[in-house]
Each structure stands twice: as structure tokens, then as C-alpha cells.
N, C-alpha and C positions, 0 to 999 in steps of 0.2 A: 763480567761486571754488570750489575743491575742497571737497567735503563732508568734514567731520571725523567719523570713526567710531572706536569703541573698537578696541584692538589685535587683538581676537579677532573682528573683523567685516570682511567684504569687500564689494565692490561688483559688481553684475551688469554685465557688458559685452556679453553675447551670449546669445540665446535661440533654440533650435531644437527646438521641441516639448518633450519631457521632458528635453532636454539643455541645461544652462545653464552658461555660463562666467562666472567672477568673478575679479577681480584683488584685490591686497592679501591674498592667501591663502597667503603663504609660511610662515605659522605653522601651517597645517593639515596633516593627515596622510591617507594613503590610507585609504579605506573609513570615513572619519569621517562621522558624522551631522551635517548642517547644517540650518538652517531658512532657507528662501529667501523673500525678498521681505517686504513689509509684512504679508502674510497668514501668514507663517512656515510655508510649505509644507515638508513633510519631504523631505529629499534625502540623497544619499550621494556622497561624493567618490570618483570613479573614475579620475581622472588629475590629476597635479600636475606642472606645468612652470614652474619659476621661481616667480613669485608668482601665476601663473594656474592656477586649479583648474577642472576639468571636473566638473560635478555632475549626477548622475542623480536627477531629481525624481520622487517617487512619487505626485504628485497633478497635477491638471490645471493647466497653466501659463498658461491663457488670461488675458489682462489683465496679465500680468507684463511689466515693461519695464526696460530698462537704467537703471542708477543706483540701483535699490532695493538695500537691504542684504542681506547673507548673514551669518547668525549661526552661529558654530561652537559645538560642544558638547564637543569634546575626547574623545569616546568613539565606538567603532564601532557600527554598526547592531546592536542587541541585542533580545532578547525577554525579557519578564518571566516568571520561572518560579516556580511555587508552587501551593498549593491554590486551586481555582476554575477551572482550565483546562478540566477535564472538563465537558461539557455546554455549553460556550461556542461561539459562532460568531464568527470573526475574519475580517478582510480580510487581504490579503497582507502587511501590515506590523504585524499583531497589534493592530489597533484593533477593539474589541468592537462588533459590529454591533447587538446588542440594546440596549446602553447608548446608542449613537449614535442609534438610532431613538427611544428614549424622550426624548432631549434635543432632537433636531433633526428628527424625522420620517423619512420613507422614504429621503431622499437624504443622502449624506455631505457635509456642508459642507466647503469647502476650508479647510485649516489646523485641522481639528477635533483637539483634544487630549483624548482620553478615556483614563484609565488602563486598561491591559490587564486588570488584576486590581483588585478592590475592596479597598483598604487598610483600610477601616473594618469590613469584614465580620468577624464573630466566629466563631472556630473552637475546638473543644474539643481541647486539646493535651495530650499525655502524653509526658514525657521518658523516654528509655530509657538515659540515661547519668547519672552523678552527678558532683558537684564533685570535682576532683582527677584525673579521668580524662584520659588523653592521647589526643586525637582527631587522626586523619589526614584529609586531603582525601577527600571522598566518603563518609565514614562516617555512618551513621544516628545522629542524636542525639535524635529524637523522632518521634511519629506523630500524624497528624490523619486523622479519618475524612472524606475528601473527598466521597465519595458512599457510598450504602449498598452499592455494588458494589466500590469501590476504596478501599483504605487507603493514604493518602499518607504517604510516609516523608520526613521533613525531613532533608536532607543537609547536611553541612559543605561549603561552597563549595570548588571545586578549588584556589583560591588561599589557603585558610586551613588552619592547623594549630596545635596547641598544647594546653596544659592548661586544663581548665575551671576558671575562677576565679569565675564567677557563672553560676547556672542558674535559669531561670524554673521555678516549680513547676507541677504539673499544674493545668489549669483553662482558662478562656476567654482567648484571646489574639487579637490582630489584627495587621495588617501593620506597625504602628508599634512593636510591642513587641520588645525584644531577648530572644531565647529563651536565648541562651548567649553568654558572653564567653570567648574563647580567648586565651591568652597564650603566645607562642612562647618556650620556655625558652632558645633560643640568642640570639635578637635582642631579646626583651622586647616585641616588637610585639604589640599587642592587636587582635583581630579580632572584632567583634560579628556575631552570626548572627541573622537574622530569618527570618520565614516565606518571604520572597521574595528572589530573587537574579536577576541579569541575566547573559546569556551571548550573545556575538557569534554571529550566525546563520551566518556563513560559516566558522566554526572548529569542527571536530568536537570534541565533548566527550571528555575523556581517559578512558582505561581502562587496566587493568594489562596485559591481553593479549587477543589475538583467539583464539577457541577454534574447533576444527573443528566443522562442522555434522553433526549425527548424528540428527536427528529431523525428520519432515515437519511442515509447517504444515498441519494437517488442516482442510480447507475444507468437507467434506460434498458436494463436487461430484465425482462418480465419475471423469469424464474427467480431472480434475486430480489427484486423490489417487492413482488407480491407474495412469494412463497417463503423465502429465507432472507429477510431484510437485514441489512447491517446499519446500525445507528451511527450517526456522525460522532466520532470520538471512540468508536468501538474497535474491536480486533476480530479479524476473521482469518481462517486458514483455507487454502485450496489444495487439498491433497489429491494426487493422481499419478498413475504410472506414466511411462514414456508414451508420448503421442496422444494423450487424452485432451490436450488443449489448455494446459496451465498458462503458458506464456501468452497465447492468443486471448484468453479470458482476461488476464491482467492488462493487456494492451487495450482491450475494449473498455475495461473499467477506467483506465487512465484517461482515455479520450473522452468518455461520456459522463463520468460521475461529476456531481455538482460541487466538487472541491475546487477551491481557488488555485491551489498550488499542488503540483504533482512531483513526488520524489520517487524515481524508479531506480531500484538497486539490483543490478545483475550480479548476483553473488555466487561465483563458482560455476556459472553456466558455460556451456560449450561456446567456443569462440564464434562459430557460424551463427548461432542463435543471437548472441549479443550483437554481432555485426548487423543482422537484420533490424534489431531495435535501433541501433545507432543510425542506420540509413533511413528507416521508415519514420521515426519520430520527427526529425526536422521537416519531413514532407507532409506530415499530418496537419490538417486544417482545424483550428479550434472552432467548434460549431457555435460558440457564443459570440466570437469576435470576427470570424472569417479570416483571422491571421494565423501564423504558425503556432502550433501547440507548444513549441519549445519556449515561447515567450513566458510561459508559466510552469516550466518543467526543468528539473535538475536530474541529470543522468549520472549514475555511479556505475562504472563498468569495471568489474573485477572477475575476469574470466578464469576458467579452470587451469589455464597454463600460466597464470600469474602466481607470484609467491603465495603459499598457503596461509601465511600469517596475516597478510593484508586482507585476505578473505574474511578472517575472523573479526577484524575491526570494521569492515565496510558497513555493516548494518548499523553500528553505533554512529559512524560518520553520517549516514543517511538520516537517522532519526534526530540527531542533533540539529541538522539543517532544517528539518521539518519543525522542530520546536521553536526555532528562531522565527520562522514565518508565523507560527501559531501565536507567538507573543505579540505580533503586530495586529492580531485580531482576525487572522484568516483561517479558513478551513483547509487543512492539508491532508492529502492522502498519500500513503507510502505503499509502494508495491515492492516487496522483497522476493526475489526469484533467484535461488530458492534457499530456504532455511535448512534444508537437508544438506546442501553442499557446505553451508556454514558449519553445521554440526560435524560434518566429516573433517573440516579443518580443525575443529576443537579436538576431535579424536586423534588426529595425527600429532598435533602439538602435545597433547597429553601423553601419548606414547613416547615421544622424544624426551619428555620430562620424567619418564619412568614412574608415572603415577599408576595407582591401582585401577584397572578398568572395571566398568560396571556392565550393564546390558549391551551385548554385541560390540564390546570394546569401547563404547562411548564413556567419557569421564563421568564420575558420580555427580559432578556439579552441572551436568547438562540442563536439568530442570531449572536451576537457579539462573543460568545464563539466558534460557528462553524467557523466563519471567522478567529479567532485567530489560529485555527488548519489548515484549508485548505490553507490559504494564506501563510503558511510557506513552501508550495511546491514552486518549481521554479528552473530555471537554472541560476546560478550565476557565476560571476567571484570572486573567493575566495581571501582572504587576501594575499595568496601566489602567486596570479596571474594566477592560473590554473582555469579550468572550472569544476564544479560539479553540479549534479542535485539531487533533491528530488522529486520523483513522489508519489502522495498520492492516494490510492484507498480505499475508505471507503464503507463498507457495511451498508445498511440501512434496518431495519426490521420493516416496517410499519404494524401496527395491521390489520389483515385481508387482507393484500396486498393493502391497500388503500393509493395510492400515494398522496392524497390530505391532508394527516395529516401534522402537523406542521414541524416535523423533516425533512421529505422528501422535503417539499416545501421550507423551509429555506436553505436546502443543495443545491438545484438547483441554488441559488443565487451566490454561491461561487465556483461552479465547472463548467467546460465547456465540460464534457463528462459524459453521462448518459446512463448506461447499464441497462435497465429495464428488470427484469426477469419476465417471463410470466408463470402463473399457468398452462394454457392449454398445453404449450410446455413441461413443466416438467411432466405433467401427461401422455403425449404422448411419454415420454422417449426421447425427443429431447434435447440433451445437447451439448453445453451450452444453457440454455433456455433464451438467450438474444433475446428480441422481436425486430424485425426489424421495427415494426410499432411505438413503443413508445420510442425507443432509439434514441439518437442523439450524434453527436460530433461536437464541434465548432473548433476542431483542424485540420479539413480537409485542409484549405488553407496552413497551415504550413507544414503538413506532405505530402501533394500531391507533393510538389517540391522534397522531398526525394525519393518518389516512381518513379517519372518521370526520375530520373537519370538512372534507370534500364529499364523503359518502358514508353515511351513518351505518350502512349495512355491509361495509367492506369486510369485516372479519367473518360475518356469517357467510358471505358469498365465497370468500377464500376457503372456508371450511367445507363448503359444498364440493368445490373442485378437489381439494385434498382428500376428502372422503371417497370420491370416485376413484382416484388414483390408488389409494390404499386398498379399496375393495377389488380393483382390477388385478392387483398383485396376487391376491389369493385365488381369484377366479382363473387366472392364467394357468395355474398348476392343474386345476380341475379340467380346463379346456384341453390341455395337452393329453390328458388321459382318455377323456370321453369324446372330445371334439366339441367345438363351439356350438354346433347345430343341436346338440343334445341338451343344452342348457335351457332353462326357462326363459321366457321372453324378457323379463326384467333384468336378468343377469346378462343376456346378450346385449341389451341396451347399455348396460354399464360398460361392457367391453368396447362398444361402438363410441360412446361419448368420451371414453378415456383416450381413444385414438385422436378424436377431435381436439381435446385439451393438449395433447402432446404436439400435434402438428400445427394447430392454429394459435396456440398460446405459448407453450414452453420452448419450441424450436424457434430460433432467431437467426437471420442471415446477416452477417456482418458486412457483406458486400452489396446488399440491397439498399438503394438510396432511401427508401421509406422505412424498411424494417430494421436498419442498423441501430436506430435509437427509438425507443417507445416512450413517449412523454407520460407523466403520471396520469393526465386526463384521459389519454387513450387507454392506458392500462385499466383504469377504473371502468371505462365503458366496456372494454372487452371482457373484463371479469364479470360485470353485471349481465352482459348478454349471454355469456356461457352458463352462468348460474341459473338464469331464468329459463334458458333453453333446456337445461338438465331437469329442472324442477317440473316444467310443463310437460316434457317428454315422458317423465316417469308417471305423471298423473294420467296422461293419455293411455299408456300401457296398462295401468291399473283399471282404466275404464273400457278396456277391450281393444284398443288400437294395436297394430302390429308394428314391429321394427321396420318391416318393408315399407309401410306407409310413411314412416318418419324419414327414412333414408331417401325417399323419392321427392321430398319437397325441393323446389327449384333453387331456393336461397342457400341451400347447404354448401354448394360449391363456393359461393361468394363468402360465406362465413369462414370456410377453410382458408380463403385467400385474403381475408380482411387485413391481416398483419402487413401485407406488402402492397395492397391496393388502396387503402384508405390512409391518407396522410394524418399526421398528428393533430392538425388544426382544422380538419374538414368535418365539422360537427353536423353539417347537413347530410353528408354521406353516411355518417354513423347513425343518425336518426332514421334515415331511409331504410338502411339494412335492418335495423332493429325492428322497425314496424313490419317489414316484409317477413322476417323470420317468425315473429310472434303471431302475425296475421295468418300465415300458412299453418302454424300449429293449431291456432284457434279453429281454422276451417276443418281440420281433421277431427277436432273435438266436436264440432257442430254436426258433422256427418254421423258420428257414433251416437250422439244424443238423439238424432232423428231416427236412426235404426232402432235405438232402445225403445222409443215410443211406439 
């Protein structure tokens, strides 16, 4: 006898890992959230053919069998947005791991339903509008102090507009309270506004317009800020093999970059690596406030032992949360570690759907999915009329460090900043191991104008250092054949100053109290000092001085140690070292001028 079920319920007919098929689903829609089986596992409809729907289940389907029901929700997969996101740790579908651990222990039980945000938590609310005001979508109607570091701006949902007919007074509110009631003058429709709202993860949040990128995302890493800058609102990739420092570089960027909000997505990483992140981030001190960095950070943990389907959606969850804070007018930075594991999840799901594979088994729509993620970065004019940015930094883990594999190659089509990690640099303990040979940034024209406000010659000085490093690459091949002593004095000088650039400027110690962060002012000074040193040293060699004389100047050791000995704000020490270095070079020049006479 056929099982009788409600009209909004289907029946499972086929199970293939995280892919489930169900019939009697002609009433459902694409990307609709469903609950699968008697345990009500969370899933998403990814294909509809007649009355048969294909469902992507975000939990372990072991024990599920045909004949069990599928319950439809009538809404797309969405995240809950509101105060309380900061400082929280979620899985790929925004289930709060701390709350689940308190209720169920260390393991997430299947079918667990825990609210992403605590509706009963009390917040101190202050309205910034008054009754009778006409509000548009995205406009700020009130404020909540979410953490001591971040002021949360309560926004009118994008689908609401109208005149304020009822307004909650300043005071304590929770997620059940209506803060504002809007009535549309044209239709008469009323729209209640609460602290919390929902937004589909696969749909970008709206904005008025996209704005040009005109300022760098200052990270405190010299090799990034000076050589390969990322613009605020830009997209960058960090490709590198195992052990080259992708995770450590992203953690340093998360701690020191000048974004207001950090969203860190651990997508398919090993459990031990993600455990380190979950333990270390709450202990990190925000250098701006002296308080915990978690007060402006959201962590999304979706490790490799979690269901593969949830890994696929985790990056969309993260970027939707980022866009929410962008709409408040904040600068947000997303660290996605790693998009290769996410692409592998796509490959597995595609295989179970029996789709035709493309390069190395990845689905043919891999570039489209990568684009849908990276192109949500940008600097926009929000619906409220303010400016906000989302900067995306995605780690890529090519097998064997092969940058010609599909994920790395397709990623380069949608990003303009490429920080290639080098195995040889990592083995030599040169961190960050960003290769100056293989990396590039297309944001130089936009960011150079920002740097020139502080130093007009910034770009020329940068080109001096880059020219030395490029020349050194070709000279190293010759030096290996004939030996460095057989090279002319000018070429030996190039090899010498290239080592100074690597050790004194590019290499940075994340555990050194001074060197862990290099302020823009100090970077400009170091860049100018090194460029002047190189220029004057080359002039001396042309005038007859020897490399031995230049290497013997007493201030050279101090210049090699300036990154860790001179604090960011010690202008007196900077000036003293600069005068000493240039004075000693001038003394060598005076000696040769005397001999020439």
C-alpha cells in the first residue's frame, strides 16, 4: 500500500552518498532547503526533473533508506544575520559549534537543529530614526554594541521599504522584539523589522554600485604591501604546496590587515590544522584595541572529515556573512583555506551526479563556481549610501605544488593578485615564502597613488629593488657555472645587495615583537634607504670602488637588522641609521675622488 504523506512531502527513492533522489517533489523549487529522512537531515535541492528531485545532503547519510520522507521548507538555503555573529564558530551551514558542544558534546549529532543566533540574548538597542521617517532598503535604523570593538548597525532588510509607523524605544531588546514597523505608502503592505534577518547564501547582497579600487589593504607584510599589494575590495590567491606556509600567511593577514571584520573559512582542511586555528584565534590580541581578536572575527570550520556537501556551501556562507558587515559600511577580509578542498568537494558531488568530467575529473562548471565566489569581492556603495569593501584571499593547494593544475589555473582568471609560495624559500626558512619571481599584482596602478601621498618616489624605489631581484635571478645561473668571483664587480654587487633585500626587507619574523608587523611609514623608510644604498653603491663601483670596501662599512650589520631593532614609530633611530649608512658610503666616494686627483 502506498504511503500517504502531506502535499509538501516527498519520498526517498535512491541514495548515493550525500546525493539523494526523491519523488512526489513536483511542488519543490531549485535550491530549496529540505529535511531528509526521519532524522530530518538538512539538504538542498540541486536538480528537479518532473516530480523527481535530486538533493544534496549536508550531513552523513549513513542509515538512510528508500521510503523515508523528505520535508520541504519552501525557502532557499539561507543564513541568519544579526548581532552575535562576531566571536562565533560555525560549521559550513551556520550551525554554532560552541552551542552544539554544550548540548551534545564534541561530536555533531545528525539532524541537530541549533539556532545560529540566540534569539533570547539581550542587547542594548538605540534607534537612529523616528516615527514618520521614510526608510529605504539597506538604511540604518538603529545600533547595537555587538562587541567592544564593533558597533552593529541594524539595517532595513533589502525587501522592505516604507514609512515608520511604530518604533521601539531605546533599551534592552532580543530577537523576538519588533524594532520597527514599516508601511509602504504605495501598497499599504506592512513590514516588521527585528534584530535578525535571513539571506540566501548563493545570492549576492544588493548594492547601489561598484566603486573603483583606490587604496591597498595594508597587511604589515613588506613583501605584500610593497611588492605585490592587494587593493581593498580586491581578490588574491595564495597557491602553494604542503608545508609552504599558506595557513600561517593567512593567519598573519587576518591578525594585521587593516580590515575591520575578519571571516576565516577553514574549508576541507585537516582537523589538526583547524584545531590550531580554533585554539589560537581566541588567544590572539587585536593590535588595535588590545582586546581579543575574536571580537571582530567569525570562524567557519568545515574540516575534511565533515560531510563533503557542507564543504561546498561553506564558502558561500562565509562570503554572505562578509557582505552583511560590508553593508554596514565596514571593510571586511575573507580568508578561505582552501579553495582546492572546496573544488574537490565539487568533483566528488559531480561524480555522484554522474556528470561528464572535465580536466582531472573536475566538473566543467568549476570556473563558473570559482567566479561566483571571487567576483563577490569588491568596493561598493551600499544601499545606505556608505562605502564598504569585501577583500577575498583564497588559499590554493595544488597537488605537488604544480601551478598548472585546473584549480590554480582557473583561479588566476578571476583574481588580480597572485602570491605564489615557493618550496625552496620555505625549506630555507624564509617566511613568508612568497616568491618574487612567480608572484604578481595587477593592483599596482590603483595602490601606487595611495603610496605616493606619503612618498612621491615610492614606485621608482620599488622598481629599483625589483630590478635587482630580477637581475639576480639570471646572474645566479651564471654564478653557478663560473663561480661568483669570476663575475665583474658590478654583477657581484648585484648579488650582494639582492641578499640584503631578501634578508633585511622580504624576510619577516612573525614571532618577533617588532618585526611581526611593519607599519607603512617604516616600510617607506626601509624602501627608500635600500633604494638609495643600491643607487649610491652602484655609483661607487662605477667610480672605481670595490665590493670589499662597501661590505666593510660598519653600518651594514645594523641595516641588516633594522627590521627587528628599530620600532615602527622610532623616527629618530631611522634617521640616525640613514645618515650613518649614507655618510659611510660618501666617505668611500671621497677617498676615491682624492685618489683620482
